[in-house]
ZAGU-995529 format. One line per 3 residues: their letters; for each residue x, y, z of C-alpha. Coordinates in nm, 2 decimals, decimal comma, m for minus. Each point is the difference from the previous one (the first is absolute). Last residue first. Layout:
<pts>
A> X Y Z; ... .
</pts>
This chain:
<pts>
NPT> 9,03 10,65 8,48; 0,25 m0,19 m0,11; m0,09 m0,35 m0,08 .
IRL> 0,24 m0,29 0,07; m0,14 m0,33 m0,19; 0,06 m0,37 0,09 .
SDF> m0,12 m0,28 m0,12; m0,06 m0,38 0,00; 0,19 m0,06 0,34 .
RAS> 0,08 m0,36 0,11; 0,17 m0,11 0,36; 0,26 m0,23 0,01 .
AGA> 0,10 m0,31 0,25; 0,35 m0,17 0,05; 0,03 0,12 0,39 .
VGG> m0,30 0,16 0,10; m0,02 0,40 0,14; 0,04 0,17 m0,33 .
ATL> m0,13 0,21 m0,20; 0,02 0,39 m0,12; m0,13 0,20 m0,35 .
AVR> 0,19 0,34 0,10; m0,03 0,39 m0,07; 0,31 0,18 0,04 .
VGR> 0,11 0,25 0,23; 0,24 0,29 m0,09; 0,37 m0,10 0,05 .
DWP> 0,35 0,14 0,13; m0,12 0,11 0,36; m0,25 m0,28 0,04 .
PLY> m0,35 0,04 m0,05; m0,28 m0,09 0,21; 0,02 0,15 0,33 .
AGS> m0,27 0,27 m0,11; m0,21 m0,34 m0,06; m0,29 0,12 0,19 .
LEP> m0,28 m0,28 0,03; m0,38 0,07 m0,08; m0,27 m0,23 0,20 .
GVE> m0,02 m0,37 m0,07; m0,13 m0,16 m0,30; m0,32 0,18 m0,21 .
TWT> m0,18 m0,21 m0,19; m0,03 0,06 m0,35; m0,38 m0,14 m0,21 .
TDE> 0,10 0,00 m0,40; 0,34 m0,19 m0,04; m0,19 m0,27 0,02 .
PSV> 0,15 m0,18 0,39; 0,08 0,37 0,09; 0,32 0,10 0,28 .
AFR> 0,07 0,35 0,14; 0,30 0,14 0,10; 0,14 0,37 0,15 .
YTQ> 0,30 0,18 m0,01; 0,17 0,32 0,07; 0,36 0,09 m0,12 .
GDK> 0,05 0,09 m0,34; m0,27 0,27 m0,02; m0,28 m0,24 0,04 .
ATM> 0,05 m0,36 m0,10; m0,28 m0,28 m0,09; 0,07 m0,35 0,06 .
RLR> m0,27 m0,24 m0,21; m0,05 m0,39 0,09; m0,16 m0,17 m0,22 .
LKG> m0,12 m0,34 0,07; m0,02 m0,32 m0,27; m0,19 m0,34 0,04 .
DAS> m0,22 0,08 m0,29; m0,29 m0,01 0,23; 0,16 0,21 0,31 .
TPA> m0,05 m0,01 0,34; 0,08 0,28 0,20; 0,32 m0,05 0,25 .
DLS> m0,09 0,03 0,37; 0,21 0,32 0,15; 0,30 0,06 0,19 .
TLV> 0,15 0,35 0,06; 0,35 0,11 0,15; 0,25 m0,33 m0,08 .
EHT> 0,35 0,09 0,12; 0,32 m0,04 m0,13; 0,31 0,18 0,18 .
NRE> 0,24 0,03 m0,25; 0,07 0,37 0,05; m0,33 0,06 m0,09 .
RHW> m0,26 m0,26 m0,11; m0,33 0,05 m0,10; m0,32 m0,23 m0,03 .
VEV> m0,32 m0,05 m0,16; m0,18 m0,31 0,01; m0,28 m0,23 m0,16 .
KGS> m0,04 m0,27 0,13; m0,08 m0,37 m0,16; 0,36 m0,13 0,09 .
RVY> 0,16 0,31 m0,12; m0,15 0,28 m0,22; 0,29 0,31 0,00 .
VGL> 0,01 0,37 0,04; 0,25 0,25 0,02; 0,31 0,15 0,20 .
ANE> 0,35 0,04 m0,03; 0,30 0,08 0,15; 0,32 m0,26 0,10 .
PDG> m0,03 m0,23 m0,38; 0,03 0,38 m0,10; m0,24 0,26 m0,08 .
FAS> m0,31 m0,18 m0,15; m0,36 0,09 m0,05; m0,13 m0,34 m0,01 .
LGA> m0,24 m0,27 m0,16; m0,14 m0,32 0,10; 0,11 m0,34 0,04 .
AMG> 0,05 m0,22 0,37; 0,00 m0,33 m0,06; m0,05 m0,19 0,37 .
APL> m0,28 m0,25 m0,16; 0,10 m0,01 m0,45; m0,13 0,22 m0,18 .
GSV> m0,18 m0,18 m0,35; m0,38 0,17 0,03; 0,18 0,31 0,12 .
DLV> 0,11 0,18 m0,34; 0,06 0,33 0,10; m0,08 0,30 m0,26 .
TEA> 0,19 0,33 0,06; m0,07 0,34 0,02; 0,19 0,31 0,10 .
TYN> m0,15 0,37 0,01; 0,19 0,26 m0,01; 0,11 0,30 0,19 .
GAN> 0,36 0,14 0,02; 0,11 m0,10 m0,32; 0,29 m0,24 m0,22 .
TSR> m0,04 m0,30 0,17; 0,27 m0,25 m0,09; m0,13 m0,36 m0,02 .
AFV> 0,11 m0,29 0,22; 0,01 m0,37 0,06; 0,06 m0,10 0,36 .
AGI> m0,01 m0,37 0,15; 0,09 m0,02 0,33; m0,30 0,23 0,11 .
PDA> m0,17 m0,30 0,26; 0,35 m0,07 0,07; 0,04 m0,36 0,09 .
ARD> 0,15 m0,07 m0,39; 0,23 0,26 0,01; 0,33 m0,26 0,02 .
APP> m0,17 m0,19 m0,29; m0,06 0,35 m0,21; m0,35 0,11 0,01 .
SLS> m0,28 m0,16 m0,28; m0,20 0,20 m0,29; m0,19 m0,16 m0,22 .
LLG> m0,11 0,31 m0,27; m0,36 m0,15 m0,21; m0,11 0,05 m0,30 .
AEV> m0,01 m0,36 m0,10; 0,40 m0,04 0,12; 0,23 0,27 0,10 .
STT> 0,29 m0,09 0,20; 0,16 0,13 0,35; 0,30 m0,12 0,23 .
PQR> 0,02 0,31 0,27; 0,35 0,14 m0,01; 0,12 0,12 0,32 .
GNP> 0,36 0,10 m0,04; m0,11 0,35 m0,06; m0,32 0,05 0,04 .
WVW> m0,23 m0,05 m0,25; m0,07 0,23 m0,33; m0,20 m0,04 m0,32 .
GTA> 0,01 0,28 m0,24; 0,06 m0,23 m0,33; m0,34 m0,15 m0,11 .
LSS> m0,08 m0,37 0,07; 0,08 m0,23 m0,25; m0,27 m0,32 m0,06 .
STF> m0,29 0,29 m0,08; m0,33 m0,03 0,12; 0,15 0,12 0,35 .
DES> m0,28 0,31 0,06; 0,24 0,27 0,01; m0,08 0,39 0,07 .
FAA> 0,19 0,30 0,06; m0,15 0,33 m0,01; 0,17 0,33 m0,14 .
PKA> 0,04 0,28 0,25; m0,22 0,29 m0,02; 0,06 0,37 m0,08 .
LVK> 0,39 m0,04 m0,08; 0,16 0,39 0,08; 0,07 0,19 m0,31 .
GGP> 0,38 0,02 m0,06; 0,26 0,25 0,25; 0,14 m0,18 0,34 .
GRR> 0,16 0,28 0,18; m0,01 0,41 m0,05; 0,33 m0,03 m0,09 .
GNI> m0,07 0,16 m0,36; m0,16 m0,34 m0,10; 0,36 m0,11 0,02 .
TPW> 0,36 0,19 m0,04; 0,32 m0,13 m0,10; 0,35 0,23 0,03 .
GDE> 0,19 0,10 m0,32; m0,02 0,39 0,06; m0,29 0,03 m0,31 .
AWQ> m0,25 m0,20 0,20; m0,06 m0,35 m0,09; m0,33 m0,17 0,06 .
IED> m0,06 m0,34 0,13; m0,39 m0,16 m0,10; m0,16 m0,13 0,28 .
LLG> m0,07 m0,39 0,03; m0,15 m0,17 0,36; 0,06 m0,37 0,11 .
QRG> m0,23 m0,05 0,29; 0,14 m0,03 0,41; m0,24 m0,20 0,18 .
VYV> m0,34 m0,02 0,03; m0,07 m0,04 0,36; 0,31 0,31 0,05 .
FDT> m0,24 0,27 m0,18; m0,32 m0,07 m0,17; m0,10 0,38 0,01 .
ARY> 0,32 0,12 m0,02; 0,11 m0,22 m0,31; 0,38 m0,15 0,14 .
AHY> 0,27 0,10 m0,20; 0,23 m0,19 m0,26; 0,24 0,09 m0,28 .
LFY> 0,05 0,00 m0,38; 0,16 0,32 m0,14; m0,06 0,11 m0,36 .
DRG> 0,25 0,14 m0,23; m0,16 0,07 m0,38; 0,23 m0,11 m0,28 .
QTD> m0,36 m0,12 m0,25; 0,06 m0,36 0,08; 0,05 0,08 0,40 .
TVV> 0,31 0,03 0,22; m0,09 m0,16 0,31; 0,13 0,14 0,33 .
SGH> m0,05 m0,22 0,35; m0,16 0,06 0,28; 0,07 0,00 0,42 .
GPC> m0,28 0,22 0,07; m0,32 0,19 0,13; m0,09 0,01 0,36 .
KWS> m0,37 0,07 m0,05; m0,24 0,10 m0,30; m0,28 0,21 m0,05 .
ENS> m0,04 0,24 0,19; 0,39 0,04 m0,06; 0,36 m0,18 0,14 .
KMI> 0,34 0,10 m0,13; 0,19 0,00 m0,33; 0,31 0,25 m0,14 .
PNL> 0,10 m0,09 0,42; 0,19 0,27 m0,11; 0,08 0,29 m0,12 .
PNK> 0,33 0,07 0,03; 0,04 m0,36 m0,17; 0,28 m0,19 0,09 .
EWG> 0,38 0,07 m0,06; 0,24 m0,33 m0,08; 0,33 0,08 m0,04 .
GLL> 0,13 m0,37 0,03; 0,01 m0,37 m0,14; m0,24 0,08 m0,30 .
KRS> 0,16 0,28 m0,18; m0,17 0,30 m0,10; m0,24 m0,02 0,26 .
RAV> m0,33 0,05 0,10; m0,27 m0,07 0,27; m0,34 0,01 0,02 .
GVA> m0,33 m0,07 0,30; m0,33 m0,14 0,04; m0,20 m0,05 0,28 .
YNC> m0,08 m0,22 0,28; m0,20 0,14 0,37; m0,14 m0,32 0,09 .
DRG> m0,17 m0,01 0,37; m0,32 m0,22 m0,14; 0,24 m0,22 m0,15 .
CCA> 0,28 m0,04 m0,20; 0,33 0,19 m0,13; 0,13 0,25 0,26 .
SGA> 0,27 0,27 m0,15; 0,16 0,02 m0,35; m0,08 m0,18 m0,35 .
YFM> 0,27 0,02 m0,24; 0,05 0,13 m0,41; 0,33 m0,01 m0,06 .
YFW> 0,09 0,17 m0,30; 0,35 0,00 m0,16; 0,12 0,33 m0,29 .
GNR> 0,10 0,00 m0,31; m0,31 0,07 m0,17; m0,16 m0,31 0,20 .
KIL> 0,11 m0,27 0,14; m0,25 m0,21 0,22; 0,01 m0,14 0,40 .
HPG> m0,26 m0,14 0,21; 0,10 0,04 0,37; m0,32 m0,16 0,19 .
EVL> 0,13 0,14 0,33; 0,07 0,30 0,23; m0,03 m0,06 0,34 .
QGE> m0,09 0,12 0,39; m0,18 0,41 m0,13; 0,04 0,03 m0,32 .
WPS> m0,13 0,38 0,00; 0,26 0,09 0,21; 0,28 m0,04 m0,23 .
DNM> 0,30 m0,24 0,11; m0,11 m0,36 m0,15; 0,29 m0,07 m0,14 .
LIQ> 0,15 m0,04 m0,43; 0,31 m0,16 m0,11; 0,16 m0,21 0,25 .
TPA> 0,25 m0,20 m0,19; 0,07 m0,40 0,00; 0,31 m0,20 m0,11 .
GIL> 0,05 m0,16 m0,33; m0,18 m0,31 m0,12; m0,40 m0,09 0,14 .
RTG> m0,10 m0,28 m0,22; m0,25 m0,08 m0,24; m0,06 0,21 m0,21 .
DES> 0,22 m0,12 m0,32; 0,22 0,20 m0,05; 0,07 0,02 0,37 .
LPQ> m0,11 0,20 0,25; 0,17 0,37 0,13; m0,13 0,14 0,31 .
AWI> m0,24 0,27 0,09; m0,16 0,08 0,34; m0,34 0,26 0,13 .
PTP> 0,10 0,04 0,38; m0,29 m0,06 0,25; 0,13 0,16 0,36 .
LSR> m0,13 m0,19 0,31; m0,29 m0,05 0,21; 0,10 m0,41 m0,06 .
SNG> m0,29 m0,04 m0,24; 0,11 0,38 m0,21; 0,29 m0,20 m0,04 .
DEK> m0,11 m0,15 m0,33; 0,31 0,02 m0,19; m0,16 0,12 m0,33 .
WVL> 0,06 m0,14 m0,33; 0,29 0,09 m0,30; 0,14 m0,31 m0,29 .
YLT> 0,20 0,13 m0,22; 0,11 m0,10 m0,36; 0,28 0,15 m0,15 .
DNE> m0,08 0,27 m0,30; 0,28 0,26 0,06; m0,27 0,24 0,14 .
DRI> m0,14 m0,24 0,20; m0,25 m0,29 m0,09; m0,32 m0,04 0,16 .
LAG> m0,21 m0,29 0,23; m0,17 0,03 0,28; m0,05 m0,18 0,35 .
DIS> m0,26 0,10 0,26; 0,13 m0,15 0,36; 0,31 m0,07 0,19 .
GLE> m0,03 m0,14 0,35; 0,18 0,22 0,36; 0,25 m0,35 m0,05 .
QCV> 0,06 0,05 m0,42; m0,14 m0,25 m0,22; 0,13 0,07 m0,32 .
LPG> m0,01 m0,20 m0,38; m0,26 m0,29 0,16; m0,11 m0,27 m0,22 .
HDT> 0,05 m0,10 m0,37; m0,40 m0,01 m0,09; m0,12 m0,11 m0,32 .
YPG> m0,21 0,14 m0,14; m0,34 m0,15 m0,23; 0,02 0,28 m0,12 .
SPQ> m0,25 0,31 m0,19; 0,25 0,22 m0,05; 0,17 m0,22 m0,20 .
AAT> 0,35 m0,22 0,03; 0,00 0,04 0,40; 0,22 0,06 0,29 .
AVA> m0,09 0,00 0,37; 0,19 0,25 0,27; m0,02 0,02 0,39 .
VCL> 0,05 0,28 0,21; m0,08 m0,11 0,36; m0,17 0,01 0,30 .
PGG> 0,21 m0,16 0,36; 0,10 m0,32 0,06; m0,21 m0,36 0,13 .
KQR> m0,08 m0,06 m0,33; 0,02 0,31 m0,20; m0,25 0,25 m0,03 .
ATY> m0,09 0,10 m0,35; 0,10 0,31 m0,22; m0,05 m0,01 m0,44 .
FVF> 0,19 0,08 m0,19; m0,16 m0,15 m0,33; 0,18 0,06 m0,35 .
YRG> m0,06 m0,03 m0,34; 0,30 m0,11 m0,23; 0,03 0,18 m0,38 .
KDQ> 0,33 0,23 0,09; m0,16 0,14 0,30; m0,37 m0,04 0,14 .
ALE> m0,18 0,08 0,33; m0,23 m0,09 0,25; 0,00 0,07 0,33 .
PAW> m0,21 m0,22 0,25; m0,02 0,23 0,30; m0,15 m0,27 0,28 .
YNG> 0,02 m0,35 0,09; 0,03 0,00 0,36; m0,01 m0,38 0,09 .
ESW> 0,25 m0,29 0,03; 0,24 0,01 m0,27; 0,31 m0,28 m0,10 .
TPA> m0,27 m0,23 m0,18; m0,09 0,27 m0,25; m0,43 0,00 0,08 .
TQF> m0,19 m0,20 m0,23; m0,21 0,16 m0,29; 0,27 0,24 m0,05 .
IPG> m0,06 0,30 m0,26; m0,36 m0,04 0,07; m0,25 0,00 m0,30 .
VVE> m0,17 0,16 m0,30; m0,14 0,26 0,22; m0,18 0,28 m0,25 .
WHL> 0,05 0,34 0,00; m0,21 0,28 m0,22; 0,17 0,39 0,04 .
LDK> 0,35 m0,08 m0,12; m0,11 m0,04 m0,37; 0,07 m0,40 m0,07 .
SHL> 0,06 m0,13 0,39; 0,12 m0,30 0,13; 0,01 m0,09 0,39 .
LPF> 0,18 m0,20 0,20; m0,02 m0,05 0,34; 0,27 m0,05 0,28 .
HPA> 0,00 m0,29 0,17; m0,32 m0,30 0,00; m0,01 0,04 0,33 .
WES> m0,11 0,30 0,24; 0,22 0,09 0,27; 0,13 0,27 m0,22 .
STA> m0,14 0,03 m0,37; 0,19 0,31 m0,15; m0,07 0,09 m0,31 .
AAW> 0,11 m0,09 m0,37; m0,07 0,16 m0,28; 0,06 m0,05 m0,45 .
YDE> m0,12 0,29 m0,30; 0,00 m0,15 m0,39; 0,07 0,18 m0,24 .
GVR> 0,38 m0,02 0,01; 0,10 m0,08 0,30; m0,10 0,18 0,31 .
LVS> 0,05 m0,02 0,31; m0,20 0,01 0,34; 0,10 0,01 0,39 .
PDA> m0,31 0,00 0,25; 0,11 0,07 0,36; m0,37 m0,13 0,13 .
FDG> m0,28 m0,16 m0,15; m0,30 m0,05 0,18; m0,30 0,06 m0,19 .
SLI> m0,06 0,20 m0,29; 0,33 0,05 m0,24; m0,13 0,26 m0,22 .
PNT> m0,10 0,21 0,35; m0,02 0,26 m0,21; m0,19 0,10 m0,30 .
VEL> 0,26 0,17 m0,20; m0,11 0,07 m0,35; 0,35 0,04 m0,19 .
PPP> 0,18 0,30 m0,08; m0,02 0,11 m0,36; 0,26 0,00 m0,20 .
PQA> 0,23 0,26 m0,07; m0,01 0,28 m0,24; 0,26 m0,07 m0,30 .
PPP> 0,15 0,33 m0,10; m0,15 0,15 m0,31; 0,21 m0,09 m0,29 .
PQP> 0,29 0,23 m0,13; m0,12 0,21 m0,26; 0,14 m0,02 m0,39 .
PTS> 0,15 0,31 m0,13; m0,23 0,21 m0,24; 0,05 0,01 m0,35 .
QPI> m0,26 0,23 m0,17; m0,27 m0,07 m0,30; m0,21 0,29 m0,20 .
CSP> m0,32 m0,02 0,12; 0,10 0,26 0,29; 0,06 0,29 m0,26 .
LPL> 0,39 0,05 0,07; 0,09 0,35 0,15; 0,06 0,27 m0,22 .
AAL> 0,35 0,15 m0,09; 0,01 m0,23 m0,34; m0,33 0,15 m0,12 .
MTL> 0,16 0,37 0,07; 0,32 m0,11 m0,28; m0,21 m0,12 m0,24 .
SLV> m0,27 0,25 0,00; 0,31 0,24 m0,06; 0,18 m0,20 m0,26 .
AAP> m0,38 0,05 m0,17; m0,01 0,37 0,09; 0,37 0,07 m0,18 .
LLV> 0,29 0,10 0,25; 0,17 0,40 0,02; 0,35 m0,02 0,04 .
GRL> 0,11 0,18 0,30; 0,22 m0,26 0,17; m0,34 m0,18 m0,04 .
RM> m0,33 0,18 0,00; m0,33 m0,08 0,09 .
</pts>
């Protein structure tokens, strides 16, 4: 090899050639740091619906730290608005009511409690009917989500009715109430309004602004149940449209968005983003929660297709997916998702504890007198209902259309004329059941407040002074009754009865212990069991 005509020595030549060769792999080389692999999103929860089994319409959900809180419509059942707690969004426990007694300004229609938090304060915005007046949106507050809640009364009571209140701060951090005007109750349009709230959230100030209207064919006679969130510079409103309840329902879920709270709302062109499928009917009226892993979920209600209206609207959960265009979808618009619960849980209480299990209810304004002693529940009607053979009603929600309910009644000290038994209860004017009265076992029904005994037979003799009463429900609408003195041999009482008339439009049928007919007297029960078949 020559350099500018000079012949290089062999040693120099060898070094030059060696330097030109690539370094062997055993010699360390510096490499730039590699970015960490992208974080994988957590897998979705394994949801089995319903997660709120039974009649839990219009559910609202709130996360506080690692705890989840939910509330639901109680309608004409007291105490008002069941409050539930969960640690994982999947398993829930009723921990009490929001209101043990009805707010003094109200007289019924306890619907749609919306849980909210703002700057360390907790709210429930709820619907109720003003005494002698229209439906109103009212508010109660608490220092913690578990309560106790202090009622502040109505915020808005429009002539057509005001329902479904929700809380949001606008783009300028002003606190607002959003609600629906109930125009559909008079075959009129149903605007959704927004109006500023005082900073403590207990008074409306300023003027209302209409922000949405039912103007799409699928929405039918109404839009309602607004729930608002902020995400990536947008306000999103999840809402329900069309008929909510009963056999002819066609409820579905829509979503709209806007950059500003008071204007510019556009509806998702793919609405409704959720509607009925083979497993669930008429889904809607829900709220959004972000879990501890950053996933967004929608908690809402629907009728299970196999049980339909008789159980009521049950609480379902589905994950929300956000598309690249910013619109949310749920289960690919295929309707409610998740696995379907194969067999709901049974309920059983033996009254061996001095405190009753949570979840017992009674008709609004008709609280019975109850006490537990020596393994027996004593049940007596309010004084103004004492003459009614079902004046005392103490009930549990059902969670299946096919079930067997059994109670054990102490007849040893049952006063003459006192009726005590077991009922499928729609409301005080529509119910059916079996009771023991004056040595007889009687099957009865009440429709439109007309009470009639259909079958009467002599009560069997019981060695222990107790009789077992059984009610078997089929498809949520047909019922059979039986009696046994010792839980081995059962005697059918009367023919199969139709209960198709029972469910009021906004609630499901309850299983009730009943008593009445004698002033100042009580009936004693030593258990209640409800077993899905």
